LUMRO-902609 format. One record per residue: residue in three letters; x, y, z of N, C-alpha, C in turn. Coordinates in steps of 0.05 Angstrom, whole numbers, padded with zeros to 5 digits, always signed. Layout:
<gukes>
alaXYZXYZXYZ;...
</gukes>
This chain:
<gukes>
unk+02365-00652-00568+02354-00655-00593+02371-00672-00603;unk+02363-00693-00615+02377-00710-00638+02359-00717-00666;unk+02372-00703-00690+02358-00708-00713+02386-00723-00730;unk+02373-00744-00753+02387-00753-00776+02373-00739-00796;unk+02389-00734-00814+02378-00721-00845+02396-00747-00864;unk+02376-00762-00875+02389-00788-00892+02404-00772-00916;unk+02388-00755-00932+02399-00741-00951+02431-00739-00949;unk+02435-00722-00929+02460-00707-00924+02476-00725-00910;unk+02473-00751-00897+02481-00769-00876+02494-00761-00857;unk+02478-00741-00848+02476-00723-00817+02469-00732-00798;unk+02488-00729-00782+02472-00732-00746+02476-00709-00732;unk+02453-00697-00725+02455-00666-00714+02441-00665-00685;unk+02462-00665-00661+02450-00669-00637+02455-00628-00628;unk+02435-00627-00614+02434-00595-00599+02424-00599-00576;unk+02440-00582-00563+02433-00570-00536+02424-00544-00540;unk+02420-00524-00513+02405-00500-00515+02417-00481-00535;unk+02450-00485-00526+02466-00468-00542+02491-00476-00553;unk+02490-00509-00557+02509-00525-00574+02504-00543-00590;unk+02515-00541-00618+02507-00562-00634+02540-00585-00633;unk+02530-00608-00643+02545-00633-00648+02542-00642-00670;unk+02557-00639-00692+02551-00659-00723+02576-00677-00720;unk+02557-00692-00736+02571-00714-00748+02565-00721-00777;unk+02585-00739-00798+02579-00740-00821+02584-00767-00829;unk+02576-00785-00844+02575-00812-00849+02590-00814-00881;unk+02614-00815-00885+02627-00819-00906+02619-00841-00931;unk+02615-00837-00956+02607-00860-00970+02618-00882-00969;unk+02647-00889-00955+02654-00915-00951+02647-00921-00925;unk+02626-00909-00905+02618-00919-00888+02639-00906-00859;unk+02656-00892-00870+02666-00877-00841+02658-00854-00827;unk+02657-00853-00803+02647-00838-00783+02658-00813-00776;unk+02656-00784-00782+02675-00766-00783+02661-00741-00756;unk+02675-00731-00748+02657-00712-00730+02668-00688-00753;unk+02640-00676-00751+02642-00644-00766+02647-00613-00751;unk+02634-00621-00735+02628-00593-00723+02620-00595-00685;unk+02632-00577-00675+02622-00580-00644+02627-00562-00639;unk+02609-00537-00629+02610-00513-00614+02586-00499-00617;unk+02586-00472-00616+02564-00453-00617+02543-00466-00628;unk+02523-00458-00620+02498-00473-00637+02501-00455-00664;unk+02491-00478-00687+02486-00470-00713+02465-00481-00721;unk+02450-00475-00741+02425-00476-00743+02416-00502-00762;unk+02400-00518-00764+02401-00548-00777+02409-00546-00809;unk+02399-00523-00816+02402-00516-00847+02433-00509-00855;unk+02448-00506-00833+02477-00499-00840+02497-00525-00833;unk+02486-00547-00827+02509-00562-00822+02525-00575-00848;unk+02513-00573-00868+02521-00580-00893+02553-00573-00893;unk+02554-00547-00891+02583-00535-00890+02603-00534-00872;unk+02592-00555-00855+02609-00563-00831+02629-00588-00850;unk+02619-00595-00864+02630-00623-00878+02650-00615-00896;unk+02676-00600-00881+02693-00589-00898+02729-00611-00893;unk+02734-00621-00918+02754-00636-00913+02779-00621-00922;unk+02804-00622-00915+02824-00609-00912+02839-00625-00934;unk+02854-00618-00947+02873-00624-00972+02883-00656-00968;unk+02902-00657-00976+02919-00682-00978+02945-00676-00968;unk+02946-00697-00949+02976-00696-00934+02998-00713-00954;unk+03022-00719-00946+03039-00734-00963+03039-00772-00951;unk+03015-00780-00936+03015-00795-00925+02990-00812-00942;unk+02987-00842-00930+02968-00847-00950+02940-00841-00956;unk+02921-00856-00969+02895-00840-00976+02869-00856-00978;unk+02855-00843-00978+02829-00857-00979+02811-00846-00996;unk+02785-00866-01011+02770-00852-01021+02739-00847-01009;unk+02735-00820-01024+02709-00823-01011+02686-00812-01031;unk+02677-00833-01047+02664-00829-01070+02693-00822-01090;unk+02686-00799-01099+02707-00788-01124+02720-00773-01116;unk+02723-00767-01083+02739-00746-01070+02764-00767-01053;unk+02792-00756-01063+02809-00771-01042+02817-00757-01026;unk+02819-00766-00998+02822-00753-00976+02857-00768-00957;unk+02865-00751-00943+02890-00756-00931+02867-00771-00898;unk+02880-00796-00890+02860-00807-00861+02878-00781-00840;unk+02904-00780-00844+02911-00754-00824+02893-00723-00825;unk+02881-00722-00843+02865-00697-00855+02827-00699-00845;unk+02827-00725-00838+02795-00734-00832+02796-00734-00802;unk+02773-00719-00787+02765-00720-00763+02754-00742-00758;unk+02761-00764-00757+02743-00796-00746+02730-00782-00717;unk+02706-00800-00716+02693-00796-00695+02706-00814-00675;unk+02710-00839-00687+02729-00854-00661+02746-00869-00673;unk+02771-00852-00678+02793-00860-00695+02805-00884-00682;unk+02810-00900-00710+02833-00925-00692+02858-00930-00710;unk+02871-00948-00699+02903-00947-00700+02904-00959-00730;unk+02926-00951-00744+02942-00969-00766+02926-00957-00794;unk+02908-00938-00801+02900-00934-00824+02909-00908-00838;unk+02941-00897-00833+02948-00881-00839+02937-00849-00832;unk+02931-00854-00809+02927-00826-00790+02943-00831-00764;unk+02964-00811-00750+02982-00814-00742+02977-00801-00720;unk+02953-00795-00709+02941-00782-00680+02934-00800-00666;unk+02936-00800-00633+02926-00818-00625+02899-00830-00631;unk+02900-00862-00630+02868-00866-00638+02853-00867-00611;unk+02831-00870-00615+02809-00873-00595+02818-00910-00584;unk+02818-00922-00608+02816-00947-00599+02843-00963-00620;unk+02855-00977-00594+02861-00996-00614+02865-01033-00602;unk+02860-01050-00620+02856-01074-00619+02877-01092-00638;unk+02887-01108-00615+02902-01128-00634+02882-01159-00633;unk+02880-01164-00665+02865-01195-00673+02881-01215-00665;unk+02871-01238-00675+02886-01267-00669+02905-01271-00685;unk+02916-01254-00703+02934-01258-00730+02959-01236-00713;unk+02951-01219-00694+02976-01207-00686+02971-01174-00697;unk+02954-01178-00715+02947-01145-00727+02938-01132-00717;unk+02945-01106-00708+02934-01080-00696+02914-01061-00713;unk+02916-01064-00735+02906-01045-00757+02871-01050-00754;unk+02863-01027-00749+02830-01035-00747+02812-01012-00772;unk+02787-01017-00774+02777-01000-00781+02746-01006-00777;unk+02737-00983-00764+02711-00976-00753+02695-00970-00780;unk+02676-00988-00786+02651-00982-00808+02628-00981-00793;unk+02611-00952-00796+02582-00939-00791+02563-00971-00805;unk+02551-00980-00785+02533-01006-00785+02497-00990-00787;unk+02494-00976-00760+02471-00970-00758+02471-00944-00736;unk+02447-00935-00733+02444-00925-00708+02411-00924-00699;unk+02408-00911-00673+02380-00906-00675+02378-00884-00647;unk+02356-00874-00650+02349-00847-00631+02332-00859-00599;unk+02332-00859-00577+02319-00868-00562+02315-00849-00536;unk+02287-00853-00523+02278-00839-00504+02296-00847-00476;unk+02299-00823-00458+02322-00835-00439+02346-00835-00443;unk+02358-00849-00426+02396-00848-00423+02397-00880-00404;unk+02412-00896-00432+02427-00925-00407+02439-00917-00387;unk+02428-00945-00372+02442-00940-00337+02468-00954-00341;unk+02485-00948-00324+02509-00976-00320+02516-00976-00291;unk+02518-01007-00288+02524-01020-00256+02546-01008-00247;unk+02550-00990-00226+02575-00996-00209+02591-00973-00225;unk+02575-00954-00237+02596-00935-00247+02584-00908-00245;unk+02600-00887-00242+02592-00861-00238+02573-00850-00260;unk+02549-00834-00259+02531-00830-00292+02524-00808-00274;unk+02517-00787-00297+02493-00768-00292+02468-00777-00291;unk+02451-00770-00281+02419-00774-00273+02406-00762-00264;unk+02405-00732-00273+02383-00715-00269+02367-00719-00294;unk+02336-00720-00291+02325-00711-00312+02324-00729-00333;unk+02344-00757-00327+02347-00775-00356+02320-00785-00372;unk+02298-00788-00352+02272-00798-00370+02266-00776-00398;unk+02274-00744-00388+02262-00728-00411+02287-00723-00431;unk+02307-00742-00433+02327-00727-00455+02326-00751-00476;unk+02341-00744-00492+02348-00766-00519+02378-00774-00515;unk+02374-00804-00521+02409-00813-00533+02406-00838-00559;unk+02428-00822-00572+02436-00833-00590+02460-00852-00590;unk+02454-00877-00604+02464-00897-00599+02476-00906-00628;unk+02498-00909-00632+02510-00916-00660+02531-00942-00656;unk+02526-00961-00683+02537-00973-00676+02571-00976-00706;unk+02582-00983-00696+02610-00989-00717+02624-01013-00715;unk+02631-01025-00741+02641-01052-00733+02669-01056-00748;unk+02688-01071-00741+02712-01079-00754+02707-01112-00763;unk+02695-01119-00786+02689-01147-00794+02719-01163-00789;unk+02742-01145-00800+02777-01164-00796+02781-01180-00770;unk+02780-01155-00758+02788-01161-00724+02764-01178-00719;unk+02738-01167-00723+02719-01183-00702+02706-01167-00677;unk+02709-01142-00682+02690-01133-00652+02675-01108-00662;unk+02656-01097-00649+02640-01074-00653+02650-01049-00632;unk+02645-01028-00640+02637-01011-00619+02619-01000-00622;unk+02598-00990-00594+02574-00980-00600+02579-00954-00582;unk+02579-00932-00593+02577-00900-00580+02554-00896-00577;unk+02554-00879-00548+02535-00875-00545+02525-00836-00526;unk+02510-00828-00547+02509-00795-00533+02486-00789-00521;unk+02491-00781-00499+02459-00772-00481+02459-00746-00476;unk+02436-00723-00492+02435-00701-00503+02420-00684-00480;unk+02435-00671-00452+02425-00660-00439+02414-00625-00443;unk+02383-00623-00460+02382-00600-00470+02393-00576-00454;unk+02381-00568-00433+02380-00544-00417+02405-00540-00402;unk+02418-00572-00402+02443-00560-00374+02466-00556-00403;unk+02465-00562-00430+02489-00553-00444+02510-00575-00438;unk+02498-00608-00439+02515-00622-00434+02509-00658-00453;unk+02532-00658-00467+02528-00686-00473+02543-00701-00475;unk+02531-00720-00454+02551-00742-00442+02546-00766-00463;unk+02578-00780-00465+02583-00793-00475+02604-00829-00461;unk+02601-00849-00478+02612-00869-00466+02614-00889-00493;unk+02628-00906-00492+02626-00925-00513+02633-00957-00497;unk+02620-00977-00516+02616-00999-00504+02636-01026-00527;unk+02653-01040-00525+02660-01054-00540+02657-01081-00538;unk+02653-01098-00556+02641-01121-00561+02654-01141-00575;unk+02666-01161-00569+02678-01185-00588+02658-01202-00598;unk+02663-01197-00620+02634-01207-00639+02643-01240-00658;unk+02671-01238-00657+02688-01268-00665+02687-01285-00647;unk+02700-01307-00662+02699-01335-00648+02736-01330-00629;unk+02742-01317-00646+02774-01314-00635+02776-01293-00609;unk+02798-01290-00595+02797-01268-00574+02806-01250-00590;unk+02808-01233-00576+02820-01199-00582+02833-01185-00555;unk+02851-01170-00564+02871-01156-00540+02861-01126-00541;unk+02847-01116-00520+02842-01088-00523+02873-01064-00511;unk+02889-01056-00532+02911-01040-00523+02907-01014-00511;unk+02882-01006-00521+02870-00973-00513+02846-00977-00525;unk+02823-00958-00503+02799-00945-00514+02792-00922-00503;unk+02783-00907-00506+02774-00884-00498+02742-00879-00499;unk+02735-00862-00476+02705-00854-00479+02688-00839-00511;unk+02721-00823-00516+02712-00801-00536+02730-00796-00553;unk+02729-00784-00574+02762-00770-00587+02753-00749-00598;unk+02759-00723-00589+02750-00701-00613+02775-00684-00614;unk+02777-00680-00643+02795-00657-00655+02787-00630-00658;unk+02796-00613-00638+02792-00582-00636+02808-00568-00663;unk+02796-00551-00674+02811-00533-00696+02838-00514-00669;unk+02860-00508-00680+02874-00498-00671+02858-00466-00661;unk+02868-00464-00623+02851-00441-00619+02855-00439-00579;unk+02847-00423-00574+02853-00421-00546+02823-00436-00532;unk+02834-00454-00516+02815-00461-00503+02812-00467-00473;unk+02794-00468-00456+02803-00474-00428+02783-00498-00422;unk+02802-00528-00408+02793-00552-00399+02788-00558-00371;unk+02769-00565-00365+02765-00565-00334+02757-00594-00342;unk+02774-00616-00324+02774-00638-00323+02768-00652-00290;unk+02761-00674-00284+02759-00686-00260+02768-00713-00258;unk+02789-00715-00270+02803-00735-00266+02811-00747-00238;unk+02811-00779-00239+02804-00787-00220+02785-00780-00193;unk+02767-00770-00198+02741-00768-00183+02727-00788-00188;
</gukes>
């Protein structure tokens, strides 16, 4: 299930046992608020907690001042004062690799997009919902489309991203990831299927 709360500027994805929450800052930055054990929709506003100011650059969110290093970006970019590994680094025609992806729109659709020639989850795809989010970097001239397909009963959120050049000049993609998630410090067990 996928829900958008316009007043809170929040997007809430839920499976049978988990919740995934995103929040759109006033400046258009899409941030990751929560992923974990299922929380009621009424409690998602409590997950929009930003941690203090670091001694790096800062950004404004309305009257609030935030350090980019303290914001949990949903799809972080390179060169904006955040020194963690970015999800994407694109070089524009002027040689600059400083990118700023801003939320443009989203839509919730039935089913799951198909990828030609790529492995994918395809069980009960007609019975699920997919969230499509459009982010844009006007200066470098590219868009990132983020897709989240929610397999409710299986407790799975399948993610992928699509990058499109919308400018008249070439761009160079130095690095691109399907997803980026900041987890709080804790003990985790991760199972990967690298190379499969």
